[in-house]
N, C-alpha and C positions, 0 to 999 in steps of 0.2 A: 690667348696670352693669360698667364697665371702669374700673380703676384701674390706673396704672402704679406699680412698685416704687419703693420708698423710705420714709422715714419722713414726711416732708413730704406725700407724696402720698397714704400712708395717712391722714395726720391729716384732710386736706382732705375725702377720702371719708368718713371717719367723723362729721365735723362735719356735712356738708352733709346726710347720710342722716338723723343725729339731727333736724335742723333742719327738713328738707323732705319726708321720707319720699317721694324723687322714683321716678318711675316709670322714668327713663332718668338715668344719670349716667355721664359720661367724664370723668375727670381726665387729660388728657394733660400730658406733660413735654415743655416745647418747650425745653427748657434747652440742649440740643445745638446748637440752631440760632443761638444766641447767644453761643457761645464766643468769648471775645474782645471782645464788646461791653460796653457800660457794665452794670453789675449783675449781670453773670457773676461770681459769687463762688467758683468751682471745686468748689461742693459737689456739681453736677449736679441740684439743684433749686432753680433761681432763677427761671425762668419757666414759667409752666404757663396752659394753658387749660382751663376747666371748661364742659362742654356739661351743663346740667341741665333736666331737664322735670319739673313738678311742679304739681299741683293748687293749691298755695300760690301760685303767681303768677297766677291768674285774676283779672283784672281791676287788675292792678298795671300801670303804666307801666313801659318798659325801666329808667329810671333806678332807680324803687322795686325793681326786682327785683336790680339790680345792688347797691343799698345794702343789701338784705336778705342777700345773698350775702356781702358784704364783712362785714356785722355778726355773721354766724354763723360766720365764721372767726376773729373775735377778732384776735391780734396777728400771724397769718399775713400778710395782705395787706398790702403796704406796708412791713412790718418784717422778717419772716423770708423773703418773697419779693421779688424785686425787681418781676416783671411778672404780672398776673392777667388774662387775658382771660376776659371770662363771657357765654355764651350761655345765658340762661334763658329758658325758654317754660313755658306751659301746656300739658295735653293738647289735643290736636287744633288746635294752630297751625302 
């Protein structure tokens, strides 16, 4: 499992690990790629990509998986982070 430094990235990693016991988790800070764009707040933690693999996603649709990840993150997605890309899969997908 890989996590980028920063308090929000760390919180994302902690929350997703607790909720899904992932077999793979990357929390990628994309904020530098969005400097000067809408939603870039200067904090250095405004845009993320989450790549997560967990048995908890088996049998769920792509939309159900994304909703589960967003729910696990509480107020992070959409309130404390401007953009969050989610790639969620079950093992062996």
